PASEMI-206830 format. One record per residue (C-alpha): residue number from 0; residue in three letters; x, y, z. Coordinates in steps of 0.05 Angstrom, whole numbers, always signed. Layout:
% residues N
node pos->NUM, code->ALA, x->X, y->Y, z->Z .
...
This chain:
% residues 248
node pos->0, code->UNK, x->+1661, y->+1518, z->+1767 .
node pos->1, code->UNK, x->+1729, y->+1487, z->+1754 .
node pos->2, code->UNK, x->+1762, y->+1530, z->+1702 .
node pos->3, code->UNK, x->+1832, y->+1520, z->+1675 .
node pos->4, code->UNK, x->+1878, y->+1579, z->+1671 .
node pos->5, code->UNK, x->+1941, y->+1575, z->+1631 .
node pos->6, code->UNK, x->+2003, y->+1618, z->+1634 .
node pos->7, code->UNK, x->+2062, y->+1572, z->+1643 .
node pos->8, code->UNK, x->+2129, y->+1589, z->+1613 .
node pos->9, code->UNK, x->+2156, y->+1558, z->+1549 .
node pos->10, code->UNK, x->+2221, y->+1521, z->+1556 .
node pos->11, code->UNK, x->+2279, y->+1537, z->+1510 .
node pos->12, code->UNK, x->+2323, y->+1475, z->+1509 .
node pos->13, code->UNK, x->+2384, y->+1507, z->+1479 .
node pos->14, code->UNK, x->+2384, y->+1558, z->+1535 .
node pos->15, code->UNK, x->+2365, y->+1511, z->+1590 .
node pos->16, code->UNK, x->+2434, y->+1510, z->+1624 .
node pos->17, code->UNK, x->+2438, y->+1586, z->+1625 .
node pos->18, code->UNK, x->+2366, y->+1590, z->+1648 .
node pos->19, code->UNK, x->+2380, y->+1544, z->+1707 .
node pos->20, code->UNK, x->+2440, y->+1585, z->+1727 .
node pos->21, code->UNK, x->+2402, y->+1650, z->+1722 .
node pos->22, code->UNK, x->+2346, y->+1622, z->+1764 .
node pos->23, code->UNK, x->+2395, y->+1599, z->+1817 .
node pos->24, code->UNK, x->+2427, y->+1669, z->+1820 .
node pos->25, code->UNK, x->+2358, y->+1701, z->+1825 .
node pos->26, code->UNK, x->+2338, y->+1653, z->+1880 .
node pos->27, code->UNK, x->+2400, y->+1671, z->+1919 .
node pos->28, code->UNK, x->+2383, y->+1745, z->+1912 .
node pos->29, code->UNK, x->+2313, y->+1735, z->+1939 .
node pos->30, code->UNK, x->+2336, y->+1691, z->+1997 .
node pos->31, code->UNK, x->+2391, y->+1740, z->+2014 .
node pos->32, code->UNK, x->+2343, y->+1798, z->+2012 .
node pos->33, code->UNK, x->+2294, y->+1762, z->+2058 .
node pos->34, code->UNK, x->+2349, y->+1746, z->+2109 .
node pos->35, code->UNK, x->+2375, y->+1818, z->+2108 .
node pos->36, code->UNK, x->+2305, y->+1846, z->+2114 .
node pos->37, code->UNK, x->+2288, y->+1807, z->+2177 .
node pos->38, code->UNK, x->+2355, y->+1822, z->+2209 .
node pos->39, code->UNK, x->+2339, y->+1896, z->+2198 .
node pos->40, code->UNK, x->+2270, y->+1887, z->+2228 .
node pos->41, code->UNK, x->+2301, y->+1853, z->+2289 .
node pos->42, code->UNK, x->+2351, y->+1910, z->+2299 .
node pos->43, code->UNK, x->+2299, y->+1964, z->+2289 .
node pos->44, code->UNK, x->+2271, y->+1995, z->+2353 .
node pos->45, code->UNK, x->+2215, y->+2033, z->+2319 .
node pos->46, code->UNK, x->+2142, y->+2011, z->+2325 .
node pos->47, code->UNK, x->+2141, y->+1979, z->+2256 .
node pos->48, code->UNK, x->+2074, y->+1945, z->+2268 .
node pos->49, code->UNK, x->+2042, y->+2013, z->+2280 .
node pos->50, code->UNK, x->+2075, y->+2042, z->+2218 .
node pos->51, code->UNK, x->+2055, y->+1984, z->+2173 .
node pos->52, code->UNK, x->+1986, y->+1965, z->+2201 .
node pos->53, code->UNK, x->+1947, y->+1999, z->+2145 .
node pos->54, code->UNK, x->+1980, y->+1953, z->+2094 .
node pos->55, code->UNK, x->+1948, y->+1891, z->+2123 .
node pos->56, code->UNK, x->+1882, y->+1865, z->+2097 .
node pos->57, code->UNK, x->+1827, y->+1859, z->+2149 .
node pos->58, code->UNK, x->+1756, y->+1882, z->+2160 .
node pos->59, code->UNK, x->+1773, y->+1934, z->+2213 .
node pos->60, code->UNK, x->+1829, y->+1979, z->+2237 .
node pos->61, code->UNK, x->+1835, y->+1939, z->+2301 .
node pos->62, code->UNK, x->+1841, y->+1874, z->+2263 .
node pos->63, code->UNK, x->+1895, y->+1904, z->+2217 .
node pos->64, code->UNK, x->+1934, y->+1925, z->+2278 .
node pos->65, code->UNK, x->+1929, y->+1856, z->+2310 .
node pos->66, code->UNK, x->+1955, y->+1824, z->+2246 .
node pos->67, code->UNK, x->+2012, y->+1875, z->+2243 .
node pos->68, code->UNK, x->+2030, y->+1862, z->+2316 .
node pos->69, code->UNK, x->+2032, y->+1788, z->+2304 .
node pos->70, code->UNK, x->+2074, y->+1794, z->+2240 .
node pos->71, code->UNK, x->+2125, y->+1843, z->+2269 .
node pos->72, code->UNK, x->+2127, y->+1812, z->+2338 .
node pos->73, code->UNK, x->+2198, y->+1808, z->+2365 .
node pos->74, code->UNK, x->+2197, y->+1733, z->+2372 .
node pos->75, code->UNK, x->+2170, y->+1724, z->+2302 .
node pos->76, code->UNK, x->+2223, y->+1771, z->+2275 .
node pos->77, code->UNK, x->+2277, y->+1734, z->+2313 .
node pos->78, code->UNK, x->+2252, y->+1668, z->+2284 .
node pos->79, code->UNK, x->+2251, y->+1695, z->+2213 .
node pos->80, code->UNK, x->+2321, y->+1725, z->+2221 .
node pos->81, code->UNK, x->+2349, y->+1659, z->+2246 .
node pos->82, code->UNK, x->+2326, y->+1616, z->+2188 .
node pos->83, code->UNK, x->+2379, y->+1581, z->+2147 .
node pos->84, code->UNK, x->+2382, y->+1588, z->+2071 .
node pos->85, code->UNK, x->+2348, y->+1520, z->+2064 .
node pos->86, code->UNK, x->+2294, y->+1540, z->+2114 .
node pos->87, code->UNK, x->+2281, y->+1606, z->+2079 .
node pos->88, code->UNK, x->+2274, y->+1571, z->+2012 .
node pos->89, code->UNK, x->+2224, y->+1523, z->+2042 .
node pos->90, code->UNK, x->+2186, y->+1578, z->+2077 .
node pos->91, code->UNK, x->+2180, y->+1619, z->+2013 .
node pos->92, code->UNK, x->+2160, y->+1558, z->+1974 .
node pos->93, code->UNK, x->+2087, y->+1577, z->+1960 .
node pos->94, code->UNK, x->+2108, y->+1636, z->+1917 .
node pos->95, code->UNK, x->+2183, y->+1635, z->+1906 .
node pos->96, code->UNK, x->+2191, y->+1591, z->+1844 .
node pos->97, code->UNK, x->+2131, y->+1623, z->+1809 .
node pos->98, code->UNK, x->+2163, y->+1691, z->+1821 .
node pos->99, code->UNK, x->+2230, y->+1669, z->+1794 .
node pos->100, code->UNK, x->+2199, y->+1642, z->+1731 .
node pos->101, code->UNK, x->+2162, y->+1707, z->+1723 .
node pos->102, code->UNK, x->+2226, y->+1746, z->+1734 .
node pos->103, code->UNK, x->+2265, y->+1707, z->+1681 .
node pos->104, code->UNK, x->+2210, y->+1720, z->+1630 .
node pos->105, code->UNK, x->+2205, y->+1794, z->+1646 .
node pos->106, code->UNK, x->+2278, y->+1811, z->+1658 .
node pos->107, code->UNK, x->+2323, y->+1750, z->+1646 .
node pos->108, code->UNK, x->+2388, y->+1784, z->+1668 .
node pos->109, code->UNK, x->+2423, y->+1798, z->+1733 .
node pos->110, code->UNK, x->+2448, y->+1870, z->+1732 .
node pos->111, code->UNK, x->+2388, y->+1905, z->+1703 .
node pos->112, code->UNK, x->+2361, y->+1954, z->+1754 .
node pos->113, code->UNK, x->+2288, y->+1938, z->+1746 .
node pos->114, code->UNK, x->+2299, y->+1863, z->+1751 .
node pos->115, code->UNK, x->+2348, y->+1869, z->+1809 .
node pos->116, code->UNK, x->+2299, y->+1914, z->+1846 .
node pos->117, code->UNK, x->+2244, y->+1864, z->+1835 .
node pos->118, code->UNK, x->+2285, y->+1808, z->+1867 .
node pos->119, code->UNK, x->+2312, y->+1851, z->+1924 .
node pos->120, code->UNK, x->+2244, y->+1880, z->+1943 .
node pos->121, code->UNK, x->+2200, y->+1818, z->+1932 .
node pos->122, code->UNK, x->+2206, y->+1788, z->+2002 .
node pos->123, code->UNK, x->+2208, y->+1854, z->+2040 .
node pos->124, code->UNK, x->+2135, y->+1875, z->+2044 .
node pos->125, code->UNK, x->+2075, y->+1842, z->+2078 .
node pos->126, code->UNK, x->+2049, y->+1801, z->+2020 .
node pos->127, code->UNK, x->+2065, y->+1774, z->+1951 .
node pos->128, code->UNK, x->+2008, y->+1776, z->+1901 .
node pos->129, code->UNK, x->+2001, y->+1731, z->+1840 .
node pos->130, code->UNK, x->+1945, y->+1751, z->+1792 .
node pos->131, code->UNK, x->+1920, y->+1713, z->+1731 .
node pos->132, code->UNK, x->+1879, y->+1762, z->+1692 .
node pos->133, code->UNK, x->+1818, y->+1739, z->+1653 .
node pos->134, code->UNK, x->+1836, y->+1788, z->+1597 .
node pos->135, code->UNK, x->+1896, y->+1766, z->+1558 .
node pos->136, code->UNK, x->+1913, y->+1836, z->+1533 .
node pos->137, code->UNK, x->+1951, y->+1850, z->+1597 .
node pos->138, code->UNK, x->+1990, y->+1785, z->+1597 .
node pos->139, code->UNK, x->+1972, y->+1722, z->+1632 .
node pos->140, code->UNK, x->+2004, y->+1732, z->+1700 .
node pos->141, code->UNK, x->+2026, y->+1790, z->+1745 .
node pos->142, code->UNK, x->+2071, y->+1779, z->+1805 .
node pos->143, code->UNK, x->+2097, y->+1830, z->+1854 .
node pos->144, code->UNK, x->+2105, y->+1846, z->+1927 .
node pos->145, code->UNK, x->+2047, y->+1879, z->+1961 .
node pos->146, code->UNK, x->+2045, y->+1936, z->+1975 .
node pos->147, code->UNK, x->+2090, y->+1956, z->+1917 .
node pos->148, code->UNK, x->+2103, y->+2027, z->+1939 .
node pos->149, code->UNK, x->+2144, y->+2043, z->+1877 .
node pos->150, code->UNK, x->+2091, y->+2086, z->+1844 .
node pos->151, code->UNK, x->+2032, y->+2126, z->+1870 .
node pos->152, code->UNK, x->+1977, y->+2081, z->+1844 .
node pos->153, code->UNK, x->+1996, y->+2008, z->+1856 .
node pos->154, code->UNK, x->+1944, y->+1971, z->+1896 .
node pos->155, code->UNK, x->+1904, y->+1908, z->+1885 .
node pos->156, code->UNK, x->+1849, y->+1948, z->+1851 .
node pos->157, code->UNK, x->+1898, y->+1975, z->+1799 .
node pos->158, code->UNK, x->+1929, y->+1907, z->+1789 .
node pos->159, code->UNK, x->+1862, y->+1872, z->+1779 .
node pos->160, code->UNK, x->+1817, y->+1924, z->+1747 .
node pos->161, code->UNK, x->+1858, y->+1976, z->+1709 .
node pos->162, code->UNK, x->+1848, y->+1987, z->+1635 .
node pos->163, code->UNK, x->+1800, y->+1940, z->+1602 .
node pos->164, code->UNK, x->+1807, y->+1885, z->+1654 .
node pos->165, code->UNK, x->+1752, y->+1834, z->+1663 .
node pos->166, code->UNK, x->+1780, y->+1815, z->+1731 .
node pos->167, code->UNK, x->+1819, y->+1753, z->+1747 .
node pos->168, code->UNK, x->+1842, y->+1705, z->+1800 .
node pos->169, code->UNK, x->+1883, y->+1734, z->+1858 .
node pos->170, code->UNK, x->+1929, y->+1692, z->+1900 .
node pos->171, code->UNK, x->+1958, y->+1729, z->+1959 .
node pos->172, code->UNK, x->+2012, y->+1700, z->+2004 .
node pos->173, code->UNK, x->+2047, y->+1724, z->+2066 .
node pos->174, code->UNK, x->+2115, y->+1749, z->+2044 .
node pos->175, code->UNK, x->+2143, y->+1698, z->+2094 .
node pos->176, code->UNK, x->+2105, y->+1642, z->+2060 .
node pos->177, code->UNK, x->+2074, y->+1621, z->+2126 .
node pos->178, code->UNK, x->+2004, y->+1593, z->+2135 .
node pos->179, code->UNK, x->+1944, y->+1635, z->+2150 .
node pos->180, code->UNK, x->+1905, y->+1617, z->+2212 .
node pos->181, code->UNK, x->+1830, y->+1609, z->+2198 .
node pos->182, code->UNK, x->+1816, y->+1676, z->+2232 .
node pos->183, code->UNK, x->+1871, y->+1710, z->+2191 .
node pos->184, code->UNK, x->+1842, y->+1681, z->+2127 .
node pos->185, code->UNK, x->+1772, y->+1707, z->+2144 .
node pos->186, code->UNK, x->+1801, y->+1776, z->+2160 .
node pos->187, code->UNK, x->+1840, y->+1776, z->+2095 .
node pos->188, code->UNK, x->+1778, y->+1761, z->+2054 .
node pos->189, code->UNK, x->+1739, y->+1815, z->+2089 .
node pos->190, code->UNK, x->+1795, y->+1865, z->+2079 .
node pos->191, code->UNK, x->+1806, y->+1848, z->+2006 .
node pos->192, code->UNK, x->+1731, y->+1854, z->+1990 .
node pos->193, code->UNK, x->+1728, y->+1920, z->+2028 .
node pos->194, code->UNK, x->+1789, y->+1945, z->+1989 .
node pos->195, code->UNK, x->+1760, y->+1926, z->+1921 .
node pos->196, code->UNK, x->+1690, y->+1953, z->+1936 .
node pos->197, code->UNK, x->+1715, y->+2019, z->+1962 .
node pos->198, code->UNK, x->+1753, y->+2032, z->+1897 .
node pos->199, code->UNK, x->+1699, y->+2003, z->+1852 .
node pos->200, code->UNK, x->+1645, y->+2047, z->+1883 .
node pos->201, code->UNK, x->+1689, y->+2109, z->+1881 .
node pos->202, code->UNK, x->+1710, y->+2097, z->+1809 .
node pos->203, code->UNK, x->+1647, y->+2065, z->+1779 .
node pos->204, code->UNK, x->+1591, y->+2080, z->+1828 .
node pos->205, code->UNK, x->+1530, y->+2036, z->+1839 .
node pos->206, code->UNK, x->+1508, y->+1988, z->+1810 .
node pos->207, code->UNK, x->+1572, y->+1955, z->+1787 .
node pos->208, code->UNK, x->+1582, y->+1892, z->+1744 .
node pos->209, code->UNK, x->+1633, y->+1857, z->+1787 .
node pos->210, code->UNK, x->+1621, y->+1788, z->+1817 .
node pos->211, code->UNK, x->+1664, y->+1763, z->+1875 .
node pos->212, code->UNK, x->+1683, y->+1693, z->+1896 .
node pos->213, code->UNK, x->+1719, y->+1705, z->+1962 .
node pos->214, code->UNK, x->+1735, y->+1632, z->+1972 .
node pos->215, code->UNK, x->+1763, y->+1610, z->+1905 .
node pos->216, code->UNK, x->+1811, y->+1557, z->+1930 .
node pos->217, code->UNK, x->+1805, y->+1493, z->+1891 .
node pos->218, code->UNK, x->+1759, y->+1522, z->+1838 .
node pos->219, code->UNK, x->+1811, y->+1546, z->+1789 .
node pos->220, code->UNK, x->+1862, y->+1499, z->+1757 .
node pos->221, code->UNK, x->+1923, y->+1540, z->+1742 .
node pos->222, code->UNK, x->+1981, y->+1507, z->+1706 .
node pos->223, code->UNK, x->+2041, y->+1502, z->+1753 .
node pos->224, code->UNK, x->+1999, y->+1511, z->+1816 .
node pos->225, code->UNK, x->+1976, y->+1440, z->+1822 .
node pos->226, code->UNK, x->+1974, y->+1413, z->+1893 .
node pos->227, code->UNK, x->+1984, y->+1480, z->+1927 .
node pos->228, code->UNK, x->+1974, y->+1486, z->+2001 .
node pos->229, code->UNK, x->+1910, y->+1525, z->+2011 .
node pos->230, code->UNK, x->+1929, y->+1542, z->+2083 .
node pos->231, code->UNK, x->+1985, y->+1585, z->+2056 .
node pos->232, code->UNK, x->+1946, y->+1625, z->+2005 .
node pos->233, code->UNK, x->+1882, y->+1666, z->+2002 .
node pos->234, code->UNK, x->+1848, y->+1662, z->+1934 .
node pos->235, code->UNK, x->+1796, y->+1710, z->+1907 .
node pos->236, code->UNK, x->+1764, y->+1710, z->+1838 .
node pos->237, code->UNK, x->+1730, y->+1772, z->+1809 .
node pos->238, code->UNK, x->+1697, y->+1780, z->+1742 .
node pos->239, code->UNK, x->+1647, y->+1823, z->+1705 .
node pos->240, code->UNK, x->+1620, y->+1767, z->+1660 .
node pos->241, code->UNK, x->+1547, y->+1755, z->+1651 .
node pos->242, code->UNK, x->+1520, y->+1691, z->+1683 .
node pos->243, code->UNK, x->+1516, y->+1655, z->+1616 .
node pos->244, code->UNK, x->+1585, y->+1676, z->+1592 .
node pos->245, code->UNK, x->+1644, y->+1627, z->+1598 .
node pos->246, code->UNK, x->+1710, y->+1647, z->+1628 .
node pos->247, code->UNK, x->+1769, y->+1631, z->+1584 .
């Protein structure tokens, strides 16, 4: 299947100059937040990997801990904290501009608390998730850091399946924008599937209608995501459509 998803932003020519300026200010906020976050990590003497291991996606607790140890390794933290502004922008490239476009549609103003929090917190977790929902009632695209940790129930299950959702296409990136190793990608897919199924079975029981494509890279054309680097993203598609039903 090669299905086209749409959800790009409409341009408003008479506001284009202001839009460019707002995007630049927002970009500076995210880059500054990333730099400050990794400087704090580097100064912190706590065992952050142990504290944050459960937020990593993997098929087992030991695999989650290995991923956390690698991510919060002192040398890795030192490298992240030493990046220049240009290097940070390049590193965050897989998700940064999509997130800024989303921010300007959702908030469109520096100084609003919700929008400012979104920018400041976006690069400070383990992942950034971008979801294109199959059901248009919830909007075409959802972007946020993962885990969100702002509200009690904010996990990938809630983002993908809440309400009358028919599923969608999940892109999940390292918050650093770095590539996944093949073993990390396999662990990610196992962990995401485990996460979804544990919630689905607890909420809906067996049997359930959901179909999973755990290797969806290259199968979904999404406007604005052409030519993306599949080594820097894990893509998963989930739907509850019957086999003879087309996905919009």
